[in-house]
mmCIF file as gemmi writes it, N, C-alpha and C atoms, coordinates in Angstrom:
data_model
loop_
_atom_site.group_PDB
_atom_site.id
_atom_site.type_symbol
_atom_site.label_atom_id
_atom_site.label_alt_id
_atom_site.label_comp_id
_atom_site.label_asym_id
_atom_site.label_entity_id
_atom_site.label_seq_id
_atom_site.pdbx_PDB_ins_code
_atom_site.Cartn_x
_atom_site.Cartn_y
_atom_site.Cartn_z
_atom_site.occupancy
_atom_site.B_iso_or_equiv
_atom_site.pdbx_formal_charge
_atom_site.auth_seq_id
_atom_site.auth_asym_id
_atom_site.pdbx_PDB_model_num
ATOM 1 N N . UNK Axp A 1 ? 0.817 -1.192 0 1 0 ? 1 A 1
ATOM 2 C CA . UNK Axp A 1 ? 0 0 0 1 0 ? 1 A 1
ATOM 3 C C . UNK Axp A 1 ? 0.861 1.256 0 1 0 ? 1 A 1
ATOM 4 N N . UNK Axp A 2 ? 1.98 1.226 0.704 1 0 ? 2 A 1
ATOM 5 C CA . UNK Axp A 2 ? 2.842 2.394 0.737 1 0 ? 2 A 1
ATOM 6 C C . UNK Axp A 2 ? 3.357 2.732 -0.656 1 0 ? 2 A 1
ATOM 7 N N . UNK Axp A 3 ? 3.63 1.73 -1.475 1 0 ? 3 A 1
ATOM 8 C CA . UNK Axp A 3 ? 4.113 1.99 -2.829 1 0 ? 3 A 1
ATOM 9 C C . UNK Axp A 3 ? 3.044 2.718 -3.641 1 0 ? 3 A 1
ATOM 10 N N . UNK Axp A 4 ? 1.795 2.421 -3.387 1 0 ? 4 A 1
ATOM 11 C CA . UNK Axp A 4 ? 0.729 3.118 -4.08 1 0 ? 4 A 1
ATOM 12 C C . UNK Axp A 4 ? 0.724 4.603 -3.768 1 0 ? 4 A 1
ATOM 13 N N . UNK Axp A 5 ? 0.924 4.932 -2.5 1 0 ? 5 A 1
ATOM 14 C CA . UNK Axp A 5 ? 0.973 6.341 -2.114 1 0 ? 5 A 1
ATOM 15 C C . UNK Axp A 5 ? 2.179 7.02 -2.735 1 0 ? 5 A 1
ATOM 16 N N . UNK Axp A 6 ? 3.335 6.325 -2.756 1 0 ? 6 A 1
ATOM 17 C CA . UNK Axp A 6 ? 4.53 6.896 -3.361 1 0 ? 6 A 1
ATOM 18 C C . UNK Axp A 6 ? 4.3 7.142 -4.843 1 0 ? 6 A 1
ATOM 19 N N . UNK Axp A 7 ? 3.639 6.211 -5.507 1 0 ? 7 A 1
ATOM 20 C CA . UNK Axp A 7 ? 3.359 6.371 -6.93 1 0 ? 7 A 1
ATOM 21 C C . UNK Axp A 7 ? 2.467 7.581 -7.176 1 0 ? 7 A 1
ATOM 22 N N . UNK Axp A 8 ? 1.497 7.782 -6.312 1 0 ? 8 A 1
ATOM 23 C CA . UNK Axp A 8 ? 0.611 8.933 -6.46 1 0 ? 8 A 1
ATOM 24 C C . UNK Axp A 8 ? 1.384 10.235 -6.25 1 0 ? 8 A 1
ATOM 25 N N . UNK Axp A 9 ? 2.339 10.224 -5.319 1 0 ? 9 A 1
ATOM 26 C CA . UNK Axp A 9 ? 3.154 11.414 -5.082 1 0 ? 9 A 1
ATOM 27 C C . UNK Axp A 9 ? 3.983 11.737 -6.313 1 0 ? 9 A 1
ATOM 28 N N . UNK Axp A 10 ? 4.596 10.742 -6.917 1 0 ? 10 A 1
ATOM 29 C CA . UNK Axp A 10 ? 5.386 10.952 -8.127 1 0 ? 10 A 1
ATOM 30 C C . UNK Axp A 10 ? 4.484 11.44 -9.255 1 0 ? 10 A 1
ATOM 31 N N . UNK Axp A 11 ? 3.302 10.853 -9.353 1 0 ? 11 A 1
ATOM 32 C CA . UNK Axp A 11 ? 2.355 11.27 -10.388 1 0 ? 11 A 1
ATOM 33 C C . UNK Axp A 11 ? 1.949 12.728 -10.201 1 0 ? 11 A 1
ATOM 34 N N . UNK Axp A 12 ? 1.714 13.137 -8.966 1 0 ? 12 A 1
ATOM 35 C CA . UNK Axp A 12 ? 1.33 14.531 -8.728 1 0 ? 12 A 1
ATOM 36 C C . UNK Axp A 12 ? 2.487 15.47 -9.047 1 0 ? 12 A 1
ATOM 37 N N . UNK Axp A 13 ? 3.728 15.032 -8.776 1 0 ? 13 A 1
ATOM 38 C CA . UNK Axp A 13 ? 4.885 15.85 -9.132 1 0 ? 13 A 1
ATOM 39 C C . UNK Axp A 13 ? 4.983 15.997 -10.644 1 0 ? 13 A 1
ATOM 40 N N . UNK Axp A 14 ? 4.722 14.917 -11.353 1 0 ? 14 A 1
ATOM 41 C CA . UNK Axp A 14 ? 4.752 14.967 -12.816 1 0 ? 14 A 1
ATOM 42 C C . UNK Axp A 14 ? 3.686 15.919 -13.339 1 0 ? 14 A 1
ATOM 43 N N . UNK Axp A 15 ? 2.485 15.827 -12.772 1 0 ? 15 A 1
ATOM 44 C CA . UNK Axp A 15 ? 1.399 16.707 -13.203 1 0 ? 15 A 1
ATOM 45 C C . UNK Axp A 15 ? 1.753 18.17 -12.973 1 0 ? 15 A 1
ATOM 46 N N . UNK Axp A 16 ? 2.329 18.46 -11.811 1 0 ? 16 A 1
ATOM 47 C CA . UNK Axp A 16 ? 2.716 19.837 -11.497 1 0 ? 16 A 1
ATOM 48 C C . UNK Axp A 16 ? 3.783 20.328 -12.464 1 0 ? 16 A 1
ATOM 49 N N . UNK Axp A 17 ? 4.718 19.453 -12.786 1 0 ? 17 A 1
ATOM 50 C CA . UNK Axp A 17 ? 5.766 19.814 -13.724 1 0 ? 17 A 1
ATOM 51 C C . UNK Axp A 17 ? 5.19 20.087 -15.107 1 0 ? 17 A 1
ATOM 52 N N . UNK Axp A 18 ? 4.272 19.243 -15.544 1 0 ? 18 A 1
ATOM 53 C CA . UNK Axp A 18 ? 3.646 19.438 -16.85 1 0 ? 18 A 1
ATOM 54 C C . UNK Axp A 18 ? 2.864 20.752 -16.891 1 0 ? 18 A 1
ATOM 55 N N . UNK Axp A 19 ? 2.133 21.055 -15.847 1 0 ? 19 A 1
ATOM 56 C CA . UNK Axp A 19 ? 1.346 22.286 -15.818 1 0 ? 19 A 1
ATOM 57 C C . UNK Axp A 19 ? 2.247 23.511 -15.827 1 0 ? 19 A 1
ATOM 58 N N . UNK Axp A 20 ? 3.404 23.403 -15.169 1 0 ? 20 A 1
ATOM 59 C CA . UNK Axp A 20 ? 4.319 24.533 -15.117 1 0 ? 20 A 1
ATOM 60 C C . UNK Axp A 20 ? 4.842 24.881 -16.507 1 0 ? 20 A 1
ATOM 61 N N . UNK Axp A 21 ? 5.072 23.859 -17.308 1 0 ? 21 A 1
ATOM 62 C CA . UNK Axp A 21 ? 5.639 24.096 -18.626 1 0 ? 21 A 1
ATOM 63 C C . UNK Axp A 21 ? 4.604 24.329 -19.711 1 0 ? 21 A 1
ATOM 64 N N . UNK Axp A 22 ? 3.372 24.062 -19.433 1 0 ? 22 A 1
ATOM 65 C CA . UNK Axp A 22 ? 2.324 24.267 -20.432 1 0 ? 22 A 1
ATOM 66 C C . UNK Axp A 22 ? 1.577 25.554 -20.11 1 0 ? 22 A 1
ATOM 67 N N . UNK Axp A 23 ? 1.007 26.112 -21.074 1 0 ? 23 A 1
ATOM 68 C CA . UNK Axp A 23 ? 0.247 27.323 -20.844 1 0 ? 23 A 1
ATOM 69 C C . UNK Axp A 23 ? 0.13 28.107 -22.129 1 0 ? 23 A 1
ATOM 70 N N . UNK Axp A 24 ? -0.341 29.324 -21.993 1 0 ? 24 A 1
ATOM 71 C CA . UNK Axp A 24 ? -0.549 30.177 -23.16 1 0 ? 24 A 1
ATOM 72 C C . UNK Axp A 24 ? 0.761 30.541 -23.847 1 0 ? 24 A 1
ATOM 73 N N . UNK Axp A 25 ? 1.859 30.531 -23.123 1 0 ? 25 A 1
ATOM 74 C CA . UNK Axp A 25 ? 3.138 30.928 -23.691 1 0 ? 25 A 1
ATOM 75 C C . UNK Axp A 25 ? 3.599 29.987 -24.798 1 0 ? 25 A 1
ATOM 76 N N . UNK Axp A 26 ? 3.177 28.737 -24.768 1 0 ? 26 A 1
ATOM 77 C CA . UNK Axp A 26 ? 3.638 27.778 -25.768 1 0 ? 26 A 1
ATOM 78 C C . UNK Axp A 26 ? 3.119 28.12 -27.16 1 0 ? 26 A 1
ATOM 79 N N . UNK Axp A 27 ? 2.095 28.907 -27.272 1 0 ? 27 A 1
ATOM 80 C CA . UNK Axp A 27 ? 1.56 29.285 -28.574 1 0 ? 27 A 1
ATOM 81 C C . UNK Axp A 27 ? 2.557 30.133 -29.36 1 0 ? 27 A 1
ATOM 82 N N . UNK Axp A 28 ? 3.513 30.757 -28.701 1 0 ? 28 A 1
ATOM 83 C CA . UNK Axp A 28 ? 4.473 31.643 -29.346 1 0 ? 28 A 1
ATOM 84 C C . UNK Axp A 28 ? 5.788 30.941 -29.675 1 0 ? 28 A 1
ATOM 85 N N . UNK Axp A 29 ? 5.865 29.636 -29.458 1 0 ? 29 A 1
ATOM 86 C CA . UNK Axp A 29 ? 7.098 28.91 -29.7 1 0 ? 29 A 1
ATOM 87 C C . UNK Axp A 29 ? 7.091 28.244 -31.07 1 0 ? 29 A 1
ATOM 88 N N . UNK Axp A 30 ? 8.281 28.103 -31.651 1 0 ? 30 A 1
ATOM 89 C CA . UNK Axp A 30 ? 8.402 27.391 -32.919 1 0 ? 30 A 1
ATOM 90 C C . UNK Axp A 30 ? 8.283 25.894 -32.652 1 0 ? 30 A 1
ATOM 91 N N . UNK Axp A 31 ? 8.126 25.129 -33.712 1 0 ? 31 A 1
ATOM 92 C CA . UNK Axp A 31 ? 8.013 23.679 -33.546 1 0 ? 31 A 1
ATOM 93 C C . UNK Axp A 31 ? 9.31 23.102 -32.97 1 0 ? 31 A 1
ATOM 94 N N . UNK Axp A 32 ? 10.451 23.687 -33.335 1 0 ? 32 A 1
ATOM 95 C CA . UNK Axp A 32 ? 11.729 23.221 -32.779 1 0 ? 32 A 1
ATOM 96 C C . UNK Axp A 32 ? 11.802 23.509 -31.285 1 0 ? 32 A 1
ATOM 97 N N . UNK Axp A 33 ? 11.363 24.7 -30.887 1 0 ? 33 A 1
ATOM 98 C CA . UNK Axp A 33 ? 11.369 25.057 -29.466 1 0 ? 33 A 1
ATOM 99 C C . UNK Axp A 33 ? 10.416 24.157 -28.683 1 0 ? 33 A 1
ATOM 100 N N . UNK Axp A 34 ? 9.274 23.845 -29.275 1 0 ? 34 A 1
ATOM 101 C CA . UNK Axp A 34 ? 8.327 22.945 -28.609 1 0 ? 34 A 1
ATOM 102 C C . UNK Axp A 34 ? 8.918 21.549 -28.455 1 0 ? 34 A 1
ATOM 103 N N . UNK Axp A 35 ? 9.629 21.079 -29.47 1 0 ? 35 A 1
ATOM 104 C CA . UNK Axp A 35 ? 10.25 19.755 -29.395 1 0 ? 35 A 1
ATOM 105 C C . UNK Axp A 35 ? 11.312 19.72 -28.308 1 0 ? 35 A 1
ATOM 106 N N . UNK Axp A 36 ? 12.1 20.784 -28.205 1 0 ? 36 A 1
ATOM 107 C CA . UNK Axp A 36 ? 13.124 20.86 -27.157 1 0 ? 36 A 1
ATOM 108 C C . UNK Axp A 36 ? 12.466 20.904 -25.791 1 0 ? 36 A 1
ATOM 109 N N . UNK Axp A 37 ? 11.397 21.669 -25.67 1 0 ? 37 A 1
ATOM 110 C CA . UNK Axp A 37 ? 10.686 21.75 -24.395 1 0 ? 37 A 1
ATOM 111 C C . UNK Axp A 37 ? 10.109 20.393 -24.005 1 0 ? 37 A 1
ATOM 112 N N . UNK Axp A 38 ? 9.531 19.685 -24.973 1 0 ? 38 A 1
ATOM 113 C CA . UNK Axp A 38 ? 8.972 18.362 -24.7 1 0 ? 38 A 1
ATOM 114 C C . UNK Axp A 38 ? 10.074 17.39 -24.266 1 0 ? 38 A 1
ATOM 115 N N . UNK Axp A 39 ? 11.224 17.465 -24.92 1 0 ? 39 A 1
ATOM 116 C CA . UNK Axp A 39 ? 12.34 16.591 -24.538 1 0 ? 39 A 1
ATOM 117 C C . UNK Axp A 39 ? 12.796 16.913 -23.116 1 0 ? 39 A 1
ATOM 118 N N . UNK Axp A 40 ? 12.866 18.215 -22.793 1 0 ? 40 A 1
ATOM 119 C CA . UNK Axp A 40 ? 13.261 18.62 -21.441 1 0 ? 40 A 1
ATOM 120 C C . UNK Axp A 40 ? 12.264 18.089 -20.402 1 0 ? 40 A 1
ATOM 121 N N . UNK Axp A 41 ? 10.978 18.206 -20.716 1 0 ? 41 A 1
ATOM 122 C CA . UNK Axp A 41 ? 9.948 17.71 -19.8 1 0 ? 41 A 1
ATOM 123 C C . UNK Axp A 41 ? 10.097 16.21 -19.563 1 0 ? 41 A 1
ATOM 124 N N . UNK Axp A 42 ? 10.332 15.471 -20.644 1 0 ? 42 A 1
ATOM 125 C CA . UNK Axp A 42 ? 10.477 14.018 -20.513 1 0 ? 42 A 1
ATOM 126 C C . UNK Axp A 42 ? 11.705 13.67 -19.671 1 0 ? 42 A 1
ATOM 127 N N . UNK Axp A 43 ? 12.81 14.36 -19.91 1 0 ? 43 A 1
ATOM 128 C CA . UNK Axp A 43 ? 14.014 14.112 -19.121 1 0 ? 43 A 1
ATOM 129 C C . UNK Axp A 43 ? 13.795 14.465 -17.65 1 0 ? 43 A 1
ATOM 130 N N . UNK Axp A 44 ? 13.081 15.545 -17.396 1 0 ? 44 A 1
ATOM 131 C CA . UNK Axp A 44 ? 12.815 15.94 -16.009 1 0 ? 44 A 1
ATOM 132 C C . UNK Axp A 44 ? 11.892 14.934 -15.318 1 0 ? 44 A 1
ATOM 133 N N . UNK Axp A 45 ? 10.917 14.42 -16.048 1 0 ? 45 A 1
ATOM 134 C CA . UNK Axp A 45 ? 10.043 13.402 -15.463 1 0 ? 45 A 1
ATOM 135 C C . UNK Axp A 45 ? 10.819 12.111 -15.202 1 0 ? 45 A 1
ATOM 136 N N . UNK Axp A 46 ? 11.69 11.74 -16.138 1 0 ? 46 A 1
ATOM 137 C CA . UNK Axp A 46 ? 12.539 10.567 -15.913 1 0 ? 46 A 1
ATOM 138 C C . UNK Axp A 46 ? 13.423 10.777 -14.695 1 0 ? 46 A 1
ATOM 139 N N . UNK Axp A 47 ? 13.948 12.001 -14.545 1 0 ? 47 A 1
ATOM 140 C CA . UNK Axp A 47 ? 14.811 12.299 -13.404 1 0 ? 47 A 1
ATOM 141 C C . UNK Axp A 47 ? 14.044 12.169 -12.084 1 0 ? 47 A 1
ATOM 142 N N . UNK Axp A 48 ? 12.816 12.654 -12.06 1 0 ? 48 A 1
ATOM 143 C CA . UNK Axp A 48 ? 11.99 12.506 -10.858 1 0 ? 48 A 1
ATOM 144 C C . UNK Axp A 48 ? 11.773 11.033 -10.508 1 0 ? 48 A 1
ATOM 145 N N . UNK Axp A 49 ? 11.507 10.221 -11.527 1 0 ? 49 A 1
ATOM 146 C CA . UNK Axp A 49 ? 11.288 8.795 -11.305 1 0 ? 49 A 1
ATOM 147 C C . UNK Axp A 49 ? 12.554 8.137 -10.757 1 0 ? 49 A 1
ATOM 148 N N . UNK Axp A 50 ? 13.701 8.469 -11.338 1 0 ? 50 A 1
ATOM 149 C CA . UNK Axp A 50 ? 14.958 7.876 -10.877 1 0 ? 50 A 1
ATOM 150 C C . UNK Axp A 50 ? 15.267 8.332 -9.451 1 0 ? 50 A 1
ATOM 151 N N . UNK Axp A 51 ? 15.032 9.599 -9.151 1 0 ? 51 A 1
ATOM 152 C CA . UNK Axp A 51 ? 15.234 10.078 -7.772 1 0 ? 51 A 1
ATOM 153 C C . UNK Axp A 51 ? 14.354 9.302 -6.798 1 0 ? 51 A 1
ATOM 154 N N . UNK Axp A 52 ? 13.122 9.078 -7.184 1 0 ? 52 A 1
ATOM 155 C CA . UNK Axp A 52 ? 12.19 8.322 -6.34 1 0 ? 52 A 1
ATOM 156 C C . UNK Axp A 52 ? 12.695 6.899 -6.146 1 0 ? 52 A 1
ATOM 157 N N . UNK Axp A 53 ? 13.134 6.261 -7.233 1 0 ? 53 A 1
ATOM 158 C CA . UNK Axp A 53 ? 13.654 4.901 -7.15 1 0 ? 53 A 1
ATOM 159 C C . UNK Axp A 53 ? 14.902 4.845 -6.282 1 0 ? 53 A 1
ATOM 160 N N . UNK Axp A 54 ? 15.759 5.853 -6.398 1 0 ? 54 A 1
ATOM 161 C CA . UNK Axp A 54 ? 16.984 5.897 -5.595 1 0 ? 54 A 1
ATOM 162 C C . UNK Axp A 54 ? 16.66 6.001 -4.105 1 0 ? 54 A 1
ATOM 163 N N . UNK Axp A 55 ? 15.661 6.787 -3.775 1 0 ? 55 A 1
ATOM 164 C CA . UNK Axp A 55 ? 15.27 6.935 -2.371 1 0 ? 55 A 1
ATOM 165 C C . UNK Axp A 55 ? 14.768 5.615 -1.794 1 0 ? 55 A 1
ATOM 166 N N . UNK Axp A 56 ? 14.183 4.764 -2.64 1 0 ? 56 A 1
ATOM 167 C CA . UNK Axp A 56 ? 13.634 3.491 -2.169 1 0 ? 56 A 1
ATOM 168 C C . UNK Axp A 56 ? 14.628 2.342 -2.305 1 0 ? 56 A 1
ATOM 169 N N . UNK Axp A 57 ? 15.723 2.539 -3.036 1 0 ? 57 A 1
ATOM 170 C CA . UNK Axp A 57 ? 16.678 1.455 -3.304 1 0 ? 57 A 1
ATOM 171 C C . UNK Axp A 57 ? 17.423 1.055 -2.034 1 0 ? 57 A 1
ATOM 172 N N . UNK Axp A 58 ? 17.712 -0.224 -1.923 1 0 ? 58 A 1
ATOM 173 C CA . UNK Axp A 58 ? 18.43 -0.749 -0.758 1 0 ? 58 A 1
ATOM 174 C C . UNK Axp A 58 ? 19.775 -1.367 -1.124 1 0 ? 58 A 1
ATOM 175 N N . UNK Axp A 59 ? 19.868 -1.96 -2.295 1 0 ? 59 A 1
ATOM 176 C CA . UNK Axp A 59 ? 21.092 -2.654 -2.699 1 0 ? 59 A 1
ATOM 177 C C . UNK Axp A 59 ? 22.117 -1.651 -3.234 1 0 ? 59 A 1
ATOM 178 N N . UNK Axp A 60 ? 23.365 -1.73 -2.768 1 0 ? 60 A 1
ATOM 179 C CA . UNK Axp A 60 ? 24.391 -0.766 -3.187 1 0 ? 60 A 1
ATOM 180 C C . UNK Axp A 60 ? 24.59 -0.704 -4.707 1 0 ? 60 A 1
ATOM 181 N N . UNK Axp A 61 ? 24.561 -1.845 -5.37 1 0 ? 61 A 1
ATOM 182 C CA . UNK Axp A 61 ? 24.746 -1.835 -6.832 1 0 ? 61 A 1
ATOM 183 C C . UNK Axp A 61 ? 23.58 -1.142 -7.535 1 0 ? 61 A 1
ATOM 184 N N . UNK Axp A 62 ? 22.397 -1.378 -7.037 1 0 ? 62 A 1
ATOM 185 C CA . UNK Axp A 62 ? 21.223 -0.719 -7.621 1 0 ? 62 A 1
ATOM 186 C C . UNK Axp A 62 ? 21.303 0.786 -7.401 1 0 ? 62 A 1
ATOM 187 N N . UNK Axp A 63 ? 21.719 1.19 -6.195 1 0 ? 63 A 1
ATOM 188 C CA . UNK Axp A 63 ? 21.868 2.618 -5.912 1 0 ? 63 A 1
ATOM 189 C C . UNK Axp A 63 ? 22.891 3.257 -6.847 1 0 ? 63 A 1
ATOM 190 N N . UNK Axp A 64 ? 24 2.572 -7.08 1 0 ? 64 A 1
ATOM 191 C CA . UNK Axp A 64 ? 25.034 3.111 -7.958 1 0 ? 64 A 1
ATOM 192 C C . UNK Axp A 64 ? 24.512 3.247 -9.388 1 0 ? 64 A 1
ATOM 193 N N . UNK Axp A 65 ? 23.765 2.254 -9.85 1 0 ? 65 A 1
ATOM 194 C CA . UNK Axp A 65 ? 23.181 2.317 -11.183 1 0 ? 65 A 1
ATOM 195 C C . UNK Axp A 65 ? 22.243 3.521 -11.293 1 0 ? 65 A 1
ATOM 196 N N . UNK Axp A 66 ? 21.45 3.765 -10.264 1 0 ? 66 A 1
ATOM 197 C CA . UNK Axp A 66 ? 20.521 4.889 -10.275 1 0 ? 66 A 1
ATOM 198 C C . UNK Axp A 66 ? 21.261 6.225 -10.213 1 0 ? 66 A 1
ATOM 199 N N . UNK Axp A 67 ? 22.358 6.272 -9.464 1 0 ? 67 A 1
ATOM 200 C CA . UNK Axp A 67 ? 23.172 7.503 -9.428 1 0 ? 67 A 1
ATOM 201 C C . UNK Axp A 67 ? 23.76 7.795 -10.807 1 0 ? 67 A 1
ATOM 202 N N . UNK Axp A 68 ? 24.192 6.745 -11.488 1 0 ? 68 A 1
ATOM 203 C CA . UNK Axp A 68 ? 24.721 6.92 -12.845 1 0 ? 68 A 1
ATOM 204 C C . UNK Axp A 68 ? 23.617 7.398 -13.79 1 0 ? 68 A 1
ATOM 205 N N . UNK Axp A 69 ? 22.422 6.873 -13.608 1 0 ? 69 A 1
ATOM 206 C CA . UNK Axp A 69 ? 21.29 7.298 -14.433 1 0 ? 69 A 1
ATOM 207 C C . UNK Axp A 69 ? 20.983 8.776 -14.187 1 0 ? 69 A 1
ATOM 208 N N . UNK Axp A 70 ? 21.044 9.209 -12.928 1 0 ? 70 A 1
ATOM 209 C CA . UNK Axp A 70 ? 20.828 10.63 -12.616 1 0 ? 70 A 1
ATOM 210 C C . UNK Axp A 70 ? 21.884 11.503 -13.278 1 0 ? 70 A 1
ATOM 211 N N . UNK Axp A 71 ? 23.136 11.073 -13.221 1 0 ? 71 A 1
ATOM 212 C CA . UNK Axp A 71 ? 24.223 11.834 -13.84 1 0 ? 71 A 1
ATOM 213 C C . UNK Axp A 71 ? 24.008 11.93 -15.353 1 0 ? 71 A 1
ATOM 214 N N . UNK Axp A 72 ? 23.588 10.835 -15.963 1 0 ? 72 A 1
ATOM 215 C CA . UNK Axp A 72 ? 23.313 10.827 -17.399 1 0 ? 72 A 1
ATOM 216 C C . UNK Axp A 72 ? 22.191 11.806 -17.741 1 0 ? 72 A 1
ATOM 217 N N . UNK Axp A 73 ? 21.108 11.751 -16.965 1 0 ? 73 A 1
ATOM 218 C CA . UNK Axp A 73 ? 19.977 12.651 -17.218 1 0 ? 73 A 1
ATOM 219 C C . UNK Axp A 73 ? 20.375 14.111 -17.008 1 0 ? 73 A 1
ATOM 220 N N . UNK Axp A 74 ? 21.188 14.368 -16.004 1 0 ? 74 A 1
ATOM 221 C CA . UNK Axp A 74 ? 21.663 15.73 -15.771 1 0 ? 74 A 1
ATOM 222 C C . UNK Axp A 74 ? 22.499 16.228 -16.948 1 0 ? 74 A 1
ATOM 223 N N . UNK Axp A 75 ? 23.354 15.352 -17.497 1 0 ? 75 A 1
ATOM 224 C CA . UNK Axp A 75 ? 24.154 15.741 -18.658 1 0 ? 75 A 1
ATOM 225 C C . UNK Axp A 75 ? 23.258 16.04 -19.858 1 0 ? 75 A 1
ATOM 226 N N . UNK Axp A 76 ? 22.252 15.198 -20.076 1 0 ? 76 A 1
ATOM 227 C CA . UNK Axp A 76 ? 21.337 15.406 -21.196 1 0 ? 76 A 1
ATOM 228 C C . UNK Axp A 76 ? 20.564 16.716 -21.034 1 0 ? 76 A 1
ATOM 229 N N . UNK Axp A 77 ? 20.132 17.008 -19.818 1 0 ? 77 A 1
ATOM 230 C CA . UNK Axp A 77 ? 19.418 18.268 -19.569 1 0 ? 77 A 1
ATOM 231 C C . UNK Axp A 77 ? 20.338 19.468 -19.798 1 0 ? 77 A 1
ATOM 232 N N . UNK Axp A 78 ? 21.597 19.344 -19.401 1 0 ? 78 A 1
ATOM 233 C CA . UNK Axp A 78 ? 22.551 20.452 -19.577 1 0 ? 78 A 1
ATOM 234 C C . UNK Axp A 78 ? 22.859 20.698 -21.051 1 0 ? 78 A 1
ATOM 235 N N . UNK Axp A 79 ? 22.762 19.666 -21.87 1 0 ? 79 A 1
ATOM 236 C CA . UNK Axp A 79 ? 23.046 19.792 -23.297 1 0 ? 79 A 1
ATOM 237 C C . UNK Axp A 79 ? 21.944 20.518 -24.061 1 0 ? 79 A 1
ATOM 238 N N . UNK Axp A 80 ? 20.743 20.545 -23.507 1 0 ? 80 A 1
ATOM 239 C CA . UNK Axp A 80 ? 19.63 21.176 -24.198 1 0 ? 80 A 1
ATOM 240 C C . UNK Axp A 80 ? 19.787 22.697 -24.181 1 0 ? 80 A 1
ATOM 241 N N . UNK Axp A 81 ? 19.368 23.349 -25.27 1 0 ? 81 A 1
ATOM 242 C CA . UNK Axp A 81 ? 19.392 24.826 -25.266 1 0 ? 81 A 1
ATOM 243 C C . UNK Axp A 81 ? 18.468 25.369 -24.175 1 0 ? 81 A 1
ATOM 244 N N . UNK Axp A 82 ? 18.754 26.577 -23.746 1 0 ? 82 A 1
ATOM 245 C CA . UNK Axp A 82 ? 17.952 27.211 -22.702 1 0 ? 82 A 1
ATOM 246 C C . UNK Axp A 82 ? 16.532 27.432 -23.21 1 0 ? 82 A 1
ATOM 247 N N . UNK Axp A 83 ? 15.591 27.321 -22.295 1 0 ? 83 A 1
ATOM 248 C CA . UNK Axp A 83 ? 14.186 27.564 -22.618 1 0 ? 83 A 1
ATOM 249 C C . UNK Axp A 83 ? 13.968 29.067 -22.747 1 0 ? 83 A 1
ATOM 250 N N . UNK Axp A 84 ? 13.491 29.542 -23.898 1 0 ? 84 A 1
ATOM 251 C CA . UNK Axp A 84 ? 13.346 30.995 -24.093 1 0 ? 84 A 1
ATOM 252 C C . UNK Axp A 84 ? 12.32 31.645 -23.164 1 0 ? 84 A 1
ATOM 253 N N . UNK Axp A 85 ? 11.423 30.872 -22.592 1 0 ? 85 A 1
ATOM 254 C CA . UNK Axp A 85 ? 10.366 31.454 -21.748 1 0 ? 85 A 1
ATOM 255 C C . UNK Axp A 85 ? 10.629 31.287 -20.266 1 0 ? 85 A 1
ATOM 256 N N . UNK Axp A 86 ? 11.792 30.736 -19.898 1 0 ? 86 A 1
ATOM 257 C CA . UNK Axp A 86 ? 12.043 30.593 -18.457 1 0 ? 86 A 1
ATOM 258 C C . UNK Axp A 86 ? 12.871 31.713 -17.921 1 0 ? 86 A 1
């Protein structure tokens, strides 16, 4: 049952993140800017999921794998151009 509550918390974080990036401002973006924004959103949602998994992980090897995944996602996010509306 606790995992269900954790899943709902992650889902609510994802929803909040999606709402933050969506809005009337997206109407003024080019298709390339929208694609970059969508990629950023997906990477940020993946990062939230990995952070959640890391918090619940118990095995040292699994934790290390998740830390590497976080580092990879951080690098991918850093490679993206800056969001013109942030």
